[in-house]
NUVO-68914 format. One line per 10 residues: number of its first residue (from 1); for each residue x, y, z of C-alpha. Coordinates in nm, 2 decimals. Last residue first. Layout:
residues N
NUM) X:Y:Z; ...
END
This chain:
residues 681
681) -1.32:0.18:-4.51; -1.48:-0.12:-4.34; -1.69:0.02:-4.05; -1.62:0.08:-3.68; -1.86:0.26:-3.44; -2.17:0.05:-3.51; -2.53:0.04:-3.39; -2.83:-0.18:-3.47; -3.17:-0.11:-3.33; -3.38:-0.04:-3.02
671) -3.59:0.27:-3.01; -3.44:0.59:-2.87; -3.17:0.67:-2.62; -2.96:0.37:-2.72; -2.68:0.60:-2.86; -2.62:0.94:-2.72; -2.26:0.89:-2.59; -2.16:0.77:-2.94; -2.21:1.11:-3.09; -2.44:1.07:-3.40
661) -2.36:0.96:-3.75; -2.58:1.00:-4.05; -2.54:0.81:-4.38; -2.54:0.92:-4.74; -2.54:0.64:-5.00; -2.29:0.55:-5.28; -2.37:0.21:-5.44; -2.10:-0.06:-5.44; -2.09:-0.27:-5.76; -2.32:-0.58:-5.76
651) -2.21:-0.89:-5.57; -2.13:-1.18:-5.79; -2.35:-1.49:-5.84; -2.16:-1.81:-5.85; -2.24:-2.06:-6.12; -2.34:-2.41:-6.00; -2.65:-2.42:-6.22; -2.89:-2.31:-5.95; -2.77:-1.95:-5.96; -2.52:-2.01:-5.67
641) -2.49:-1.85:-5.33; -2.68:-2.12:-5.14; -2.65:-2.46:-5.31; -2.85:-2.56:-5.61; -2.56:-2.72:-5.79; -2.23:-2.70:-5.60; -2.06:-2.42:-5.42; -1.74:-2.48:-5.62; -1.75:-2.13:-5.76; -1.68:-1.97:-5.42
631) -1.92:-1.70:-5.34; -1.83:-1.35:-5.47; -1.62:-1.09:-5.30; -1.40:-1.09:-5.61; -1.03:-1.14:-5.52; -1.06:-1.31:-5.18; -1.31:-1.57:-5.29; -1.60:-1.57:-5.05; -1.69:-1.75:-4.72; -2.03:-1.72:-4.56
621) -2.19:-2.06:-4.65; -2.54:-2.07:-4.52; -2.67:-1.81:-4.76; -2.71:-1.45:-4.84; -2.58:-1.31:-5.17; -2.49:-0.94:-5.19; -2.75:-0.78:-5.41; -2.65:-0.44:-5.32; -2.32:-0.34:-5.16; -2.36:0.00:-5.00
611) -2.07:0.25:-5.01; -2.09:0.52:-4.74; -2.07:0.90:-4.76; -2.08:1.09:-4.43; -2.33:1.32:-4.27; -2.21:1.42:-3.92; -2.45:1.51:-3.64; -2.39:1.79:-3.39; -2.61:1.73:-3.09; -2.89:1.90:-2.90
601) -3.08:1.70:-2.63; -3.10:1.40:-2.85; -3.22:1.59:-3.16; -3.39:1.93:-3.14; -3.07:2.14:-3.13; -2.94:1.98:-3.45; -2.59:2.10:-3.53; -2.47:2.00:-3.87; -2.13:1.86:-3.96; -2.02:1.74:-4.30
591) -1.82:1.42:-4.34; -1.51:1.44:-4.57; -1.51:1.20:-4.86; -1.20:0.99:-4.91; -1.28:0.77:-4.61; -1.58:0.63:-4.79; -1.74:0.42:-4.51; -1.83:0.06:-4.59; -2.18:-0.07:-4.59; -2.37:-0.40:-4.57
581) -2.34:-0.45:-4.19; -2.53:-0.13:-4.13; -2.83:-0.24:-4.32; -3.00:0.02:-4.53; -3.36:-0.05:-4.60; -3.48:0.30:-4.54; -3.20:0.56:-4.53; -3.02:0.58:-4.20; -3.09:0.75:-3.87; -3.29:0.46:-3.72
571) -3.01:0.21:-3.76; -2.76:0.39:-3.54; -2.42:0.50:-3.67; -2.15:0.60:-3.43; -1.93:0.90:-3.35; -1.64:0.94:-3.11; -1.63:1.29:-2.95; -1.32:1.47:-2.83; -1.30:1.69:-3.14; -1.49:1.51:-3.42
561) -1.44:1.14:-3.46; -1.54:0.89:-3.73; -1.43:0.53:-3.73; -1.24:0.33:-3.99; -1.19:-0.04:-4.06; -0.91:-0.24:-4.22; -0.84:-0.43:-3.90; -1.14:-0.41:-3.67; -1.14:-0.74:-3.49; -0.77:-0.80:-3.54
551) -0.65:-0.51:-3.33; -0.28:-0.56:-3.43; -0.34:-0.32:-3.72; -0.37:-0.03:-3.47; -0.71:0.12:-3.55; -0.79:0.38:-3.81; -0.95:0.72:-3.74; -1.14:0.93:-3.98; -1.17:1.29:-3.90; -1.44:1.55:-3.86
541) -1.30:1.91:-3.84; -1.32:2.04:-3.49; -1.00:2.24:-3.48; -0.92:2.40:-3.15; -0.93:2.78:-3.10; -0.79:2.91:-2.77; -0.89:3.26:-2.67; -0.71:3.42:-2.38; -0.87:3.72:-2.21; -0.72:3.98:-1.98
531) -0.97:4.09:-1.72; -0.73:4.12:-1.43; -0.38:4.21:-1.56; -0.13:3.93:-1.61; 0.25:3.94:-1.58; 0.35:3.67:-1.82; 0.37:3.29:-1.87; 0.14:3.12:-2.12; 0.21:2.75:-2.12; 0.04:2.55:-2.40
521) 0.06:2.20:-2.26; 0.06:1.87:-2.45; 0.43:1.79:-2.40; 0.52:2.14:-2.54; 0.27:2.37:-2.69; 0.39:2.65:-2.91; 0.47:3.01:-2.82; 0.37:3.26:-3.09; 0.04:3.37:-2.93; -0.16:3.59:-3.16
511) -0.28:3.93:-3.02; -0.65:3.97:-2.95; -0.59:4.03:-2.58; -0.41:3.70:-2.56; -0.46:3.48:-2.87; -0.44:3.11:-2.95; -0.46:2.90:-3.26; -0.47:2.53:-3.31; -0.32:2.26:-3.53; -0.28:1.88:-3.48
501) -0.55:1.88:-3.23; -0.60:1.50:-3.17; -0.36:1.50:-2.87; -0.57:1.77:-2.70; -0.38:2.09:-2.62; -0.40:2.14:-2.25; -0.39:2.51:-2.15; -0.14:2.64:-1.90; -0.17:2.98:-1.74; 0.16:3.08:-1.59
491) 0.22:3.37:-1.35; 0.49:3.64:-1.36; 0.51:3.85:-1.05; 0.39:4.19:-0.91; 0.01:4.15:-0.91; -0.02:3.78:-0.87; -0.32:3.66:-1.07; -0.69:3.70:-1.05; -0.98:3.73:-1.29; -0.80:3.59:-1.60
481) -1.07:3.54:-1.86; -1.04:3.22:-2.06; -1.23:3.19:-2.39; -1.25:2.85:-2.56; -1.35:2.83:-2.93; -1.37:2.47:-3.06; -1.75:2.45:-3.10; -1.98:2.15:-3.03; -1.74:2.01:-2.77; -1.71:2.28:-2.64
471) -1.96:2.57:-2.63; -1.71:2.78:-2.43; -1.67:3.03:-2.15; -1.40:2.99:-1.89; -1.35:3.21:-1.59; -1.00:3.22:-1.42; -0.85:3.24:-1.07; -0.49:3.28:-0.94; -0.25:3.16:-0.67; -0.20:2.82:-0.81
461) -0.56:2.73:-0.83; -0.91:2.89:-0.88; -1.16:2.77:-1.14; -1.48:2.93:-1.27; -1.71:2.78:-1.53; -1.78:2.69:-1.89; -1.62:2.35:-1.95; -1.28:2.26:-2.10; -1.07:1.99:-1.93; -0.71:2.00:-1.81
451) -0.68:2.37:-1.74; -0.36:2.44:-1.55; -0.30:2.72:-1.30; 0.02:2.89:-1.19; 0.39:2.85:-1.12; 0.38:2.71:-0.77; 0.13:2.45:-0.88; -0.24:2.44:-0.98; -0.51:2.21:-1.11; -0.82:2.22:-1.33
441) -1.12:2.03:-1.46; -1.14:1.71:-1.25; -1.27:1.90:-0.94; -1.57:2.03:-1.14; -1.68:1.66:-1.18; -1.78:1.60:-0.82; -2.16:1.55:-0.88; -2.09:1.39:-1.22; -1.85:1.14:-1.06; -2.08:1.06:-0.77
431) -2.39:1.01:-0.99; -2.21:0.78:-1.23; -2.09:0.56:-0.95; -2.44:0.57:-0.81; -2.58:0.43:-1.13; -2.30:0.17:-1.20; -2.31:-0.06:-0.89; -2.68:-0.12:-0.89; -2.71:-0.49:-0.81; -3.08:-0.45:-0.76
421) -3.10:-0.26:-1.09; -3.22:0.10:-1.15; -3.39:0.14:-1.49; -3.25:-0.03:-1.80; -3.09:0.09:-2.12; -3.12:-0.17:-2.39; -2.81:-0.31:-2.56; -2.78:-0.61:-2.33; -2.45:-0.79:-2.39; -2.45:-0.95:-2.05
411) -2.64:-0.73:-1.81; -2.56:-0.97:-1.53; -2.76:-1.19:-1.30; -2.62:-1.54:-1.23; -2.28:-1.44:-1.36; -2.11:-1.63:-1.09; -1.85:-1.45:-0.88; -1.91:-1.64:-0.56; -2.10:-1.38:-0.36; -2.20:-1.18:-0.67
401) -2.11:-0.81:-0.69; -1.83:-0.84:-0.94; -2.05:-0.96:-1.22; -2.40:-0.85:-1.13; -2.61:-0.65:-1.37; -2.97:-0.75:-1.43; -3.17:-1.02:-1.60; -2.93:-1.26:-1.76; -2.95:-1.52:-2.03; -2.85:-1.30:-2.32
391) -3.16:-1.08:-2.28; -3.10:-0.84:-2.57; -3.02:-1.10:-2.83; -2.98:-0.87:-3.13; -3.14:-0.88:-3.47; -2.97:-0.66:-3.56; -2.61:-0.63:-3.44; -2.48:-0.40:-3.17; -2.13:-0.25:-3.20; -1.91:-0.05:-2.98
381) -2.03:-0.21:-2.66; -2.10:-0.02:-2.34; -2.20:-0.26:-2.07; -2.36:-0.13:-1.75; -2.60:0.09:-1.93; -2.85:0.31:-1.74; -3.19:0.47:-1.73; -3.33:0.76:-1.53; -3.10:1.05:-1.62; -3.31:1.15:-1.92
371) -3.01:1.16:-2.15; -2.94:0.80:-2.05; -2.65:0.71:-1.83; -2.35:0.50:-1.93; -2.29:0.67:-2.26; -2.12:0.96:-2.07; -1.85:0.73:-1.94; -1.73:0.56:-2.26; -1.77:0.87:-2.47; -1.72:1.22:-2.34
361) -1.56:1.13:-2.01; -1.34:0.85:-2.15; -1.19:1.07:-2.43; -1.14:1.36:-2.18; -0.97:1.13:-1.92; -0.75:0.99:-2.19; -0.62:1.33:-2.28; -0.60:1.41:-1.91; -0.34:1.13:-1.87; -0.15:1.26:-2.17
351) -0.11:1.61:-2.02; 0.17:1.51:-1.78; 0.19:1.68:-1.44; 0.32:1.35:-1.29; 0.13:1.29:-0.97; -0.16:1.52:-1.05; -0.21:1.36:-1.40; -0.17:1.02:-1.24; -0.44:1.09:-0.99; -0.67:1.21:-1.26
341) -0.60:0.89:-1.46; -0.69:0.66:-1.18; -1.02:0.83:-1.11; -1.10:0.85:-1.48; -1.02:0.48:-1.53; -1.24:0.39:-1.23; -1.53:0.58:-1.37; -1.48:0.41:-1.71; -1.46:0.07:-1.52; -1.79:0.15:-1.35
331) -1.95:0.21:-1.69; -1.84:-0.14:-1.80; -1.65:-0.17:-2.12; -1.79:-0.52:-2.20; -1.68:-0.52:-2.56; -1.80:-0.82:-2.75; -1.94:-0.62:-3.04; -1.63:-0.40:-3.07; -1.36:-0.67:-3.03; -1.07:-0.52:-2.85
321) -0.81:-0.79:-2.78; -0.52:-0.57:-2.86; -0.32:-0.69:-2.56; -0.50:-0.98:-2.40; -0.82:-0.93:-2.22; -0.92:-0.70:-1.93; -1.20:-0.85:-1.72; -1.57:-0.84:-1.66; -1.53:-1.20:-1.52; -1.68:-1.34:-1.84
311) -1.80:-1.04:-2.03; -1.44:-0.99:-2.16; -1.29:-0.67:-2.30; -1.27:-0.44:-2.00; -1.19:-0.08:-2.07; -1.39:0.21:-2.23; -1.20:0.51:-2.36; -1.43:0.53:-2.65; -1.16:0.41:-2.89; -1.13:0.10:-2.67
301) -0.84:0.06:-2.42; -0.63:-0.25:-2.38; -0.31:-0.20:-2.58; -0.18:0.15:-2.56; -0.39:0.30:-2.27; -0.37:-0.01:-2.05; 0.00:-0.09:-2.10; 0.08:0.28:-2.06; -0.12:0.30:-1.73; 0.07:-0.01:-1.61
291) 0.41:0.14:-1.68; 0.32:0.47:-1.52; 0.19:0.30:-1.21; 0.51:0.09:-1.19; 0.72:0.40:-1.20; 0.52:0.55:-0.92; 0.56:0.25:-0.70; 0.93:0.26:-0.74; 0.93:0.63:-0.67; 0.76:0.60:-0.34
281) 0.70:0.97:-0.25; 0.49:0.87:0.05; 0.18:1.08:-0.01; 0.16:1.07:-0.39; 0.28:0.70:-0.40; 0.00:0.60:-0.16; -0.26:0.79:-0.37; -0.13:0.63:-0.69; -0.16:0.29:-0.52; -0.52:0.37:-0.44
271) -0.59:0.46:-0.80; -0.41:0.14:-0.91; -0.63:-0.07:-0.68; -0.95:0.09:-0.81; -0.82:0.03:-1.16; -0.76:-0.34:-1.11; -1.09:-0.40:-0.93; -1.28:-0.22:-1.20; -1.11:-0.42:-1.48; -1.14:-0.76:-1.33
261) -0.82:-0.94:-1.42; -0.50:-0.78:-1.57; -0.31:-0.46:-1.62; 0.04:-0.54:-1.74; 0.40:-0.52:-1.62; 0.35:-0.58:-1.25; 0.64:-0.55:-1.00; 0.51:-0.25:-0.80; 0.16:-0.40:-0.80; 0.28:-0.72:-0.65
251) 0.20:-1.02:-0.87; -0.08:-1.28:-0.88; -0.32:-1.11:-0.64; -0.47:-0.88:-0.89; -0.81:-1.02:-0.79; -0.88:-1.18:-1.13; -0.51:-1.25:-1.17; -0.53:-1.49:-0.87; -0.76:-1.74:-1.03; -1.10:-1.69:-1.19
241) -1.29:-2.00:-1.10; -1.61:-1.95:-1.29; -1.93:-2.15:-1.21; -1.84:-2.10:-0.84; -1.99:-2.34:-0.60; -1.66:-2.52:-0.52; -1.49:-2.19:-0.44; -1.17:-2.37:-0.32; -1.02:-2.34:-0.66; -1.02:-1.96:-0.64
231) -0.64:-1.93:-0.68; -0.55:-1.82:-0.32; -0.65:-1.49:-0.17; -0.33:-1.43:0.03; -0.12:-1.51:-0.28; 0.15:-1.25:-0.25; 0.03:-1.02:-0.52; -0.13:-0.77:-0.28; 0.04:-0.72:0.05; 0.21:-0.41:-0.09
221) -0.11:-0.22:-0.17; -0.29:-0.33:0.15; 0.01:-0.23:0.36; 0.03:0.11:0.20; -0.33:0.17:0.28; -0.26:0.07:0.64; 0.03:0.32:0.66; -0.19:0.60:0.53; -0.46:0.52:0.79; -0.21:0.50:1.07
211) -0.09:0.85:0.98; -0.40:1.02:1.13; -0.41:1.36:0.97; -0.79:1.35:0.97; -0.89:1.45:0.62; -0.58:1.35:0.44; -0.56:1.02:0.64; -0.93:0.95:0.54; -0.82:1.02:0.18; -0.55:0.76:0.21
201) -0.78:0.51:0.37; -1.04:0.56:0.09; -0.77:0.51:-0.18; -0.68:0.17:-0.03; -1.02:0.04:0.07; -1.13:0.02:-0.29; -1.00:-0.32:-0.39; -1.23:-0.62:-0.43; -1.08:-0.95:-0.32; -0.98:-0.80:0.01
191) -0.62:-0.84:0.13; -0.45:-1.07:0.38; -0.27:-1.08:0.72; -0.57:-1.13:0.95; -0.55:-1.16:1.33; -0.24:-0.95:1.35; 0.13:-1.04:1.30; 0.16:-0.85:0.98; -0.16:-0.65:0.92; -0.53:-0.65:0.95
181) -0.74:-0.66:1.27; -0.66:-0.35:1.47; -0.64:-0.14:1.15; -0.97:-0.27:1.04; -1.12:-0.17:1.37; -0.97:0.17:1.36; -1.11:0.22:1.00; -1.46:0.12:1.12; -1.45:0.37:1.42; -1.31:0.64:1.18
171) -1.59:0.58:0.93; -1.86:0.61:1.19; -1.71:0.93:1.32; -1.69:1.06:0.97; -2.06:1.00:0.93; -2.14:1.22:1.23; -1.87:1.49:1.16; -2.06:1.78:1.00; -1.89:2.04:0.79; -2.15:1.99:0.52
161) -1.97:1.92:0.20; -1.62:1.84:0.33; -1.76:1.61:0.61; -2.01:1.44:0.38; -1.74:1.38:0.11; -1.51:1.23:0.37; -1.78:1.01:0.51; -1.88:0.89:0.16; -1.52:0.80:0.09; -1.50:0.61:0.41
151) -1.82:0.42:0.34; -1.70:0.33:-0.01; -1.38:0.19:0.14; -1.57:-0.01:0.41; -1.78:-0.18:0.14; -1.46:-0.28:-0.04; -1.31:-0.40:0.29; -1.61:-0.63:0.35; -1.65:-0.73:-0.01; -1.70:-1.10:0.09
141) -1.60:-1.26:-0.24; -1.22:-1.33:-0.20; -1.21:-1.22:0.17; -1.44:-1.48:0.29; -1.32:-1.52:0.65; -1.31:-1.15:0.76; -1.62:-1.17:0.97; -1.81:-1.50:1.01; -2.15:-1.57:0.84; -2.37:-1.86:0.96
131) -2.63:-1.64:1.13; -2.65:-1.40:0.83; -2.75:-1.05:0.95; -2.42:-0.89:1.05; -2.23:-1.05:0.77; -2.44:-0.91:0.50; -2.49:-0.58:0.69; -2.13:-0.47:0.68; -2.03:-0.24:0.96; -1.79:-0.32:1.24
121) -1.71:-0.04:1.49; -1.69:-0.24:1.81; -2.04:-0.14:1.92; -2.19:-0.25:1.58; -2.28:0.00:1.31; -2.64:-0.02:1.19; -2.75:0.29:1.38; -2.47:0.50:1.20; -2.59:0.38:0.86; -2.95:0.47:0.94
111) -2.85:0.81:1.08; -2.65:0.89:0.76; -2.95:0.77:0.56; -3.18:1.02:0.73; -2.91:1.30:0.71; -2.88:1.25:0.34; -3.25:1.25:0.29; -3.29:1.57:0.48; -3.01:1.74:0.28; -3.18:1.63:-0.04
101) -3.50:1.79:0.06; -3.32:2.11:0.16; -3.13:2.10:-0.17; -3.45:2.07:-0.37; -3.59:2.37:-0.19; -3.32:2.59:-0.34; -2.97:2.67:-0.21; -2.74:2.56:-0.48; -2.36:2.58:-0.45; -2.25:2.24:-0.55
91) -2.16:2.12:-0.20; -2.50:1.95:-0.16; -2.43:1.76:-0.48; -2.10:1.64:-0.34; -2.29:1.50:-0.04; -2.55:1.34:-0.27; -2.29:1.15:-0.46; -2.11:1.03:-0.15; -2.43:0.92:0.01; -2.52:0.74:-0.32
81) -2.19:0.56:-0.31; -2.25:0.45:0.05; -2.59:0.32:-0.02; -2.48:0.12:-0.32; -2.18:0.00:-0.13; -2.40:-0.16:0.13; -2.53:-0.42:-0.12; -2.19:-0.57:-0.18; -2.23:-0.89:0.02; -2.55:-0.98:-0.16
71) -2.78:-1.24:-0.01; -2.92:-1.05:0.29; -3.28:-1.06:0.17; -3.51:-0.78:0.29; -3.89:-0.82:0.29; -3.97:-0.72:0.64; -3.76:-0.49:0.84; -3.82:-0.47:1.21; -3.55:-0.26:1.37; -3.23:-0.40:1.51
61) -2.98:-0.17:1.33; -2.88:-0.46:1.10; -3.25:-0.49:1.01; -3.26:-0.12:0.93; -2.96:-0.15:0.71; -3.11:-0.44:0.52; -3.43:-0.25:0.48; -3.23:0.03:0.33; -3.07:-0.19:0.07; -3.40:-0.36:-0.02
51) -3.42:-0.27:-0.39; -3.73:-0.06:-0.35; -3.58:0.13:-0.06; -3.26:0.20:-0.24; -3.46:0.31:-0.55; -3.66:0.55:-0.33; -3.35:0.69:-0.17; -3.17:0.74:-0.50; -3.43:0.92:-0.70; -3.30:1.26:-0.60
41) -2.95:1.18:-0.74; -3.06:1.08:-1.09; -3.33:1.34:-1.17; -3.26:1.70:-1.07; -2.89:1.68:-0.98; -2.79:1.43:-1.25; -3.00:1.61:-1.50; -2.83:1.93:-1.41; -2.49:1.76:-1.42; -2.55:1.66:-1.78
31) -2.65:2.01:-1.87; -2.36:2.17:-1.69; -2.13:1.92:-1.87; -2.24:2.03:-2.22; -2.25:2.41:-2.16; -2.28:2.62:-1.85; -2.17:2.69:-1.49; -1.91:2.43:-1.39; -1.76:2.54:-1.06; -1.42:2.49:-0.91
21) -1.23:2.59:-0.59; -0.89:2.51:-0.46; -0.80:2.33:-0.79; -0.63:2.00:-0.74; -0.26:2.00:-0.69; 0.02:1.94:-0.94; 0.37:1.78:-0.96; 0.30:1.55:-0.67; 0.49:1.45:-0.36; 0.24:1.52:-0.09
11) 0.37:1.69:0.23; 0.09:1.95:0.25; -0.16:1.67:0.23; -0.35:1.63:-0.09; -0.73:1.69:-0.10; -0.88:1.45:-0.35; -1.26:1.39:-0.36; -1.33:1.76:-0.37; -1.34:2.07:-0.17; -1.44:2.43:-0.24
1) -1.73:2.37:-0.48
END
């Protein structure tokens, strides 16, 4: 792949630049991307047809289209995100018959989108088809600019992947209309309730060189937080009245001190602001972005990298409000976190942003799509109880896609993977990130090349090129062959040392490296010869992780990690009769790893020792004396938890029992059952 989602202008004020070419050729991510290419992406057009998205576009184009219902203002985004995913997939280097089929499908949908555009450039089928709808008047819930943003991103991807300009022409006409309508002294001086237009406009500027698009993105960033969306009280039909923080309209981004509101909206906005800061050199905006990322990472991010605590409004909660069983942690939010983090890594050059990207990729993001590529999770909790209310009153993901914000059709706490949903925001989001993933692996600067993530493949940046071979995350050995470097000058190959790797070893040509990492980077500067090999060895010993004590929901608990992977226990892997809520993990006994190629597509499982309490009394009164774990002795004659004579029964001594942990990303791929990440320990 020679072009990706971010192509900085020559004038960009960033520490690093994305790799000039990147390919993933083997290992963990190659396997996940293969399923994406062979199963997930090809199913898109059929799913869009079944859900009515394409019928809606045909109707907007004036063709007969029975069976469509123009009741979702966000429906067009699903088409646009699929077009972006498919475009990146076409740019992945394949030339088989599947690519020809995909190319024809892409061009068919590009023609359909183009036909649906009005003469003046407007394009959003919800408002084109509803007789009572008026453009730009329902900015809180209308998604008009959000839909436009995804179209612009799809158009840029299509142009870079195919070299063709048809969809880009559609995008430019729409962007020109938005520029004519929005701004100080123009017809509309306000922002959209769902960000997304900001980063798209910056990328359109990078693709076309048209400065107006960058200026318009800057306007949308700085106009936010000045109350143009109101407080939501006027939405009389809304079951939830979210208020200005939900839309991030309560404070200007450059003045904000904490992430807030709908998690996906917040992170799309911050990604766009990072793009604006990169192209303008706005140091005040950059400082605010660092501050907001730190607030999110330190106080509002789950162990899996997931974000978004509250099902109501799919929102960030308070600091350290990170309940594992109530985690929403939407897959779309994981995608948005990765997009924001990568822009911050490029902007600052700091390794910590790529640390969080790695955690999110392998855990909170990878869990969002089933191993078969055909089923999805919108919510990614860290605990599922048994029995579990799978339905929870909803029948399909909605949340931010509803017209008035009501949760009339959301995944709720569903622990079952589902096929494509009508409000399918997550599936094409996963598709487009996996299809473009090689561009999140490496970067370059005037000094050399930086490897941020480890996957077998080839990467070129900073005047050089390398090949990587590794079985990461199952093995910690990463071999990097320098294929190209300046012949008569020193050149720096930088390897990110993950924050969890307290010790590591590195060699060049078999000789130990004595230099140590600084700020998360092992920088190897020398005059390189083609063919020289660096071997980085990272420790993959299983480790127990404890939470910040301010996270009340899991205080006193432990979780198991190995390398970049968070582990969980699923009910079906445990000894018969063992209930997950009756055990504690023995943090004094090291888990033992075993790779099982036949299990869940090939995973390394961990066998740990747990302590099971047997004979623990069940009853209607759950509280126990703090010193004994037994029911209170004043339970009363014949009450639950007593022996019938008013004498409390004590729990028996804990019994050691082996338990099996699997990588979190692979949960919910078999039969339904209980799952936990955190355990008393």
